[in-house]
C-alpha positions in Angstrom: 6.7 16.0 9.9 3.8 16.4 7.8 3.8 16.8 4.2 2.9 20.3 4.2 5.9 21.4 6.4 8.2 19.7 4.4 7.0 21.0 0.8 4.6 23.8 1.8 1.4 24.6 2.9 -0.6 24.2 -0.6 1.0 20.9 -0.9 -1.0 18.4 -2.9 0.1 14.9 -4.1 -0.4 13.8 -7.7 -3.7 12.2 -8.9 -4.0 8.9 -11.0 -4.7 10.7 -13.9 -1.3 12.4 -14.0 0.4 10.2 -16.9 4.4 9.6 -17.5 6.4 11.9 -19.7 5.7 9.4 -22.2 2.1 9.4 -21.8 1.7 6.3 -20.0 -0.3 5.5 -16.8 1.6 5.7 -13.9 -0.5 3.5 -11.5 -3.0 0.8 -12.6 -5.7 1.6 -14.9 -8.4 0.3 -12.7 -11.0 -2.5 -12.7 -12.9 -1.8 -15.9 -12.4 -2.8 -19.6 -10.8 -0.4 -21.7 -10.8 0.4 -25.2 -8.3 3.4 -25.0 -5.0 3.0 -26.7 -3.6 1.5 -23.7 -0.8 -1.3 -24.2 -1.9 -4.7 -22.9 0.8 -7.1 -21.1 0.5 -10.9 -20.5 2.8 -13.0 -18.0 4.3 -16.2 -18.4 3.4 -19.3 -15.8 5.8 -20.8 -13.1 6.5 -23.4 -16.0 7.7 -20.2 -18.2 4.7 -20.6 -20.8 2.6 -17.7 -21.8 -0.7 -17.3 -20.3 -3.3 -17.0 -22.9 -5.0 -13.2 -22.9 -8.1 -15.1 -22.4 -7.0 -16.1 -19.1 -4.9 -13.0 -17.6 -4.2 -9.7 -18.9 -2.4 -6.6 -17.4 -1.9 -2.4 -18.3 1.3 -1.1 -18.7 1.0 0.7 -15.2 1.6 -2.8 -13.6 3.5 -4.8 -16.1 6.2 -2.4 -15.4 6.8 -3.0 -11.9 6.7 -6.7 -12.5 9.6 -9.3 -13.4 10.9 -8.8 -16.9 11.6 -12.5 -17.2 7.7 -12.9 -17.1 6.2 -10.2 -18.7 5.4 -10.0 -22.7 3.3 -7.8 -24.7 0.1 -8.6 -26.6 -1.4 -7.1 -29.7 -3.7 -4.4 -28.3 -7.0 -6.1 -28.0 -10.1 -4.1 -28.3 -10.9 -4.1 -25.1 -9.3 -5.8 -21.7 -9.2 -5.6 -18.3 -6.2 -5.3 -15.9 -6.5 -8.4 -13.5 -4.2 -7.3 -10.9 -7.6 -6.4 -9.2 -8.4 -10.3 -8.9 -6.1 -11.9 -6.2 -7.6 -14.8 -6.1 -7.4 -15.1 -9.6 -3.6 -14.3 -9.7 -3.1 -16.9 -6.9 -4.5 -19.9 -8.9 -2.2 -18.9 -12.1 1.0 -18.6 -10.1 0.9 -14.8 -10.5 0.6 -13.6 -7.3 2.3 -9.9 -7.9 0.4 -7.7 -5.3 0.8 -9.4 -1.6 2.7 -11.1 0.8 1.3 -14.6 2.0 1.7 -15.8 5.5 0.3 -19.2 6.9 -2.8 -16.7 8.3 -2.3 -13.2 6.6 -2.5 -11.7 3.2 -0.9 -8.1 3.3 -0.8 -5.7 0.2 -0.5 -1.9 -0.4 -2.8 0.5 -2.5 -2.2 3.6 -4.0 -5.4 6.1 -2.9 -7.0 9.2 -4.8 -9.9 10.3 -2.9 -12.4 7.3 -2.7 -10.7 5.8 -5.8 -8.0 2.9 -5.0 -5.2 1.1 -7.5 -3.4 -1.9 -6.5 0.7 -1.8 -5.9 3.0 -4.2 -7.1 5.5 -5.8 -5.0 9.2 -6.2 -5.9 9.9 -10.2 -5.5 12.2 -11.6 -3.3 11.3 -14.8 -2.2 13.7 -14.7 0.6 12.8 -11.4 2.1 9.3 -12.7 2.0 9.9 -15.9 4.0 10.9 -13.3 6.8 7.6 -11.4 6.5 9.1 -8.6 4.6 6.9 -7.2 1.8 8.6 -4.8 -0.6 6.3 -2.8 -3.0 6.7 -0.3 -5.6 4.7 2.8 -5.1 4.9 5.8 -7.4 6.3 9.1 -5.8 4.0 11.8 -4.7 1.1 9.4 -4.0 -1.2 8.3 -1.0 -1.6 4.9 0.0 -3.4 2.5 2.5 -2.1 -1.3 3.7 -4.6 -3.8 3.4 -4.7 -6.8 5.7 -6.9 -10.0 5.1 -7.1 -13.4 7.1 -6.7 -16.5 5.4 -8.8 -18.7 7.6 -12.0 -20.3 5.8 -15.4 -20.8 7.4 -14.5 -20.2 11.0 -16.3 -17.8 13.0 -14.3 -18.0 16.2 -10.9 -16.7 15.4 -10.1 -13.1 14.6 -6.8 -11.1 14.3 -5.8 -7.9 16.0 -2.9 -5.5 15.0 -1.2 -5.3 18.6 1.7 -2.9 17.2 2.3 -0.4 14.2 4.9 1.9 13.3 7.3 3.5 10.7 11.2 4.3 11.0 13.6 2.2 13.1 15.6 5.0 14.9 14.9 8.8 16.0 12.1 8.9 13.3 10.4 5.8 14.5 6.4 6.9 14.6 3.5 4.9 16.2 0.6 4.5 13.8 -2.8 4.8 15.7 -4.7 1.5 14.7 -8.5 2.9 16.3 -12.2 2.4 14.9 -14.5 5.1 14.1 -14.8 5.9 18.2 -11.2 6.2 18.9 -11.3 2.8 20.2 -7.7 0.6 19.8 -9.0 -2.3 21.3 -10.7 -3.9 18.6 -10.7 -7.1 16.5 -11.0 -8.1 12.7 -12.3 -11.6 11.5 -9.9 -14.2 10.3 -12.1 -15.7 8.0 -11.2 -15.2 4.1 -14.3 -13.9 3.2 -14.1 -11.1 5.5 -13.5 -7.5 4.9 -9.4 -6.4 5.1 -8.3 -4.1 7.6 -7.0 -1.1 5.8 -5.0 1.6 7.2 -4.3 4.8 5.4 -2.7 7.1 8.0 -0.9 7.7 11.1 -3.7 9.1 13.0 -7.4 10.0 12.4 -7.8 13.0 9.9 -4.4 11.9 7.9 -3.3 10.4 5.2 -0.2 8.6 4.3 2.0 10.4 1.4 5.1 8.5 -0.1 8.0 10.6 -1.7 11.0 9.2 -3.6 13.2 12.1 -4.1 15.0 12.7 -7.3 19.0 13.1 -7.5 18.3 16.9 -7.8 16.1 17.0 -4.7 18.7 15.0 -2.8 21.9 17.4 -4.0 19.8 20.4 -3.2 18.8 19.9 0.4 15.2 19.1 -0.1 15.1 15.5 0.9 13.2 14.5 4.0 15.8 13.8 7.3 13.5 10.5 7.3 14.8 9.6 3.7 15.1 5.8 3.6 13.8 5.2 7.0 10.3 6.1 7.2 9.3 4.1 4.1 9.7 1.2 6.3 6.8 -0.1 8.4 6.5 -2.6 11.0 3.0 -4.3 12.3 2.6 -7.3 14.9 -0.7 -9.5 14.4 -1.7 -11.8 17.0 -4.6 -14.5 16.9 -7.7 -14.5 19.1 -10.4 -16.7 19.9 -13.5 -15.4 20.5 -15.2 -16.6 23.9 -19.0 -16.4 24.8 -19.3 -14.8 27.9 -21.6 -12.3 29.6 -19.2 -9.3 29.4 -19.6 -6.2 27.3 -17.1 -5.5 24.3 -17.3 -4.1 20.8 -17.9 -5.6 17.3 -16.8 -4.4 14.1 -19.3 -2.9 11.1 -18.1 -1.3 7.7 -14.9 0.7 7.0 -15.6 4.1 5.5 -13.5 7.1 4.4 -14.9 10.1 5.5 -18.3 8.5 6.1 -18.3 6.6 2.9 -18.9 3.4 2.1 -16.0 1.1 0.6 -15.9 -2.4 -0.8 -12.5 -3.2 0.0 -13.1 -2.1 4.1 -14.2 -4.1 7.6 -14.5 -3.5 11.0 -13.3 -4.3 14.1 -12.6 -1.7 21.2 -12.4 -4.4 22.5 -13.9 -4.8 19.1 -15.0 -6.9 16.5 -14.8 -6.4 12.7 -16.6 -7.8 9.8 -15.8 -8.2 6.4 -13.3 -8.3 0.8 -9.8 -7.6 -0.7 -10.5 -7.7 -3.3 9.1 -6.3 -10.7 11.8 -4.9 -10.6 13.1 -1.2 -11.9 15.2 -1.7 -15.3 18.8 -0.5 -15.3 17.6 3.2 -15.9 15.0 2.8 -13.0 16.7 1.2 -10.2 15.0 1.2 -6.7 14.5 3.9 -5.0 14.2 4.7 -1.3 11.3 7.2 -0.1 9.8 9.0 3.0 6.2 8.7 4.2 4.6 12.0 5.6 1.2 12.7 7.0 -1.5 15.2 5.6 -4.7 16.2 6.2 -7.3 13.8 4.7 -9.9 11.1 5.2 -8.6 8.6 7.1 -10.3 5.1 7.4 -13.2 4.5 10.0 -13.9 1.2 11.4 -17.5 1.0 12.4 -18.0 -1.0 15.6 -20.9 -2.2 17.4 -20.9 -3.8 21.2 -20.6 -7.3 21.7 -21.1 -9.6 24.8 -18.2 -11.7 24.1 -14.3 -11.4 24.9 -11.6 -12.6 22.8 -8.3 -14.4 24.3 -4.9 -14.9 22.8 -4.7 -18.3 21.0 -1.3 -19.3 22.1 -0.6 -22.1 19.8 -0.3 -19.4 16.8 2.7 -17.0 17.4 2.3 -13.8 16.9 3.6 -12.4 13.1 5.6 -9.9 12.7 5.3 -8.3 9.0 7.3 -5.4 7.5 6.3 -3.4 4.2 9.3 -1.6 2.5 7.9 1.2 -0.2 10.1 2.0 -2.9 9.9 3.6 -6.2 11.4 2.1 -9.5 10.8 5.2 -11.8 13.8 6.7 -13.2 15.2 9.7 -11.0 14.2 11.8 -14.1 10.5 10.6 -13.9 10.7 11.5 -10.3 12.4 14.8 -10.8 9.1 15.5 -13.3 6.7 14.9 -10.5 8.3 17.0 -8.0 8.4 19.7 -10.6 4.4 19.1 -11.5 3.9 19.4 -7.6 5.9 22.3 -7.9 3.9 23.8 -10.6 0.5 23.5 -9.1 1.8 25.5 -6.2 4.5 27.9 -7.0 2.0 30.7 -6.8 1.0 29.4 -3.2 3.9 30.1 -0.9 5.9 26.5 -1.9 9.0 27.6 -0.6 11.4 29.5 -2.6 14.5 26.8 -1.9 12.2 24.0 -3.4 11.6 26.1 -6.5 15.4 26.7 -7.3 16.6 23.4 -6.4 13.8 22.1 -8.8 14.8 24.2 -11.7 11.8 26.3 -11.6 9.2 26.0 -14.5 6.5 23.8 -15.1 6.9 20.2 -16.1 5.7 18.3 -19.3 2.1 16.3 -18.6 6.4 -14.3 9.8 8.5 -14.7 12.7 11.5 -12.8 12.0 11.9 -10.1 14.5 11.4 -6.5 13.9 15.0 -5.6 14.2 16.3 -8.6 11.8 13.5 -7.2 9.1 14.7 -4.2 9.1 18.1 -4.9 8.6 17.2 -7.4 5.7 15.3 -4.7 4.0 18.3 -2.6 2.9 20.0 -6.1 0.8 18.9 -6.2 -2.6 
């Protein structure tokens, strides 16, 4: 089911400029320095020492999803930059709150708003991460994308390929079509750490992903999707290949575009070859909540490719890697209800189904190697 089938033909996801009920950002504030009255946070090192504001700073949109025992608030400086964007800096400081790190891959999730993007914070769980499971807090009513990147240095021979991608585990299981701009499925991305990432933001070309975590009112009113708690689980299989120079025509990748425009975080991939940059827990009142994923019309990622005369052979010494991503919301049910009402208010006069209006109360709101089956079972343990 698409987002417009579920919510109504005039549905539109919430944008980055929508704040919480108390006026705070729902997402990361972005990569530029800010002088706005935005709270500034820091984190402690693994040893429990506070990291100075000259080294790491975070906005409230990110800090709210980081582990409570590692976050503290700075007196508001004149200006600061949210360092969530700087993954290598976070890694050096032992403060990687964004990505799943396997031996060969780095995986993360970004919220999107047109051509703009904001990194999402993971829910730390070392046991699940050891089994290749990344749990990520995504604000409800957001569009989003997955980001994959290799971790080898100074290699031009090795590539990776997403050989399987889907969401859901039962009747709701849905395949994700991983294709380039020409519709080719047989393409390869460089494993080099300096290459651009592979970005996936849709089930198929011409769509985007939408995440919805319903409030208790929506669930009790029968407005939650039948795929609630299932279509928010994603499964990917990645395999490593070696480029073999042979006189045979295949494809090479160029850049990734959104609707024809360039992006700084995309990479290419037919047989196809890609080119390549990639850049807490809820409180007792905001427990982790399940959600559903829909597709809706939008600008999907398009990996540009070129032709190559080489072939790619599977590296037998490196086993396939199964990665699972579990999307949840750490917003309170009141905040999720408020977001649903914001969407409702925006399209009430545009044929929104009457039963949603009634159930929501009407009115405008205030401004590794683990198998996919085993990963699915682990996702529901907190």
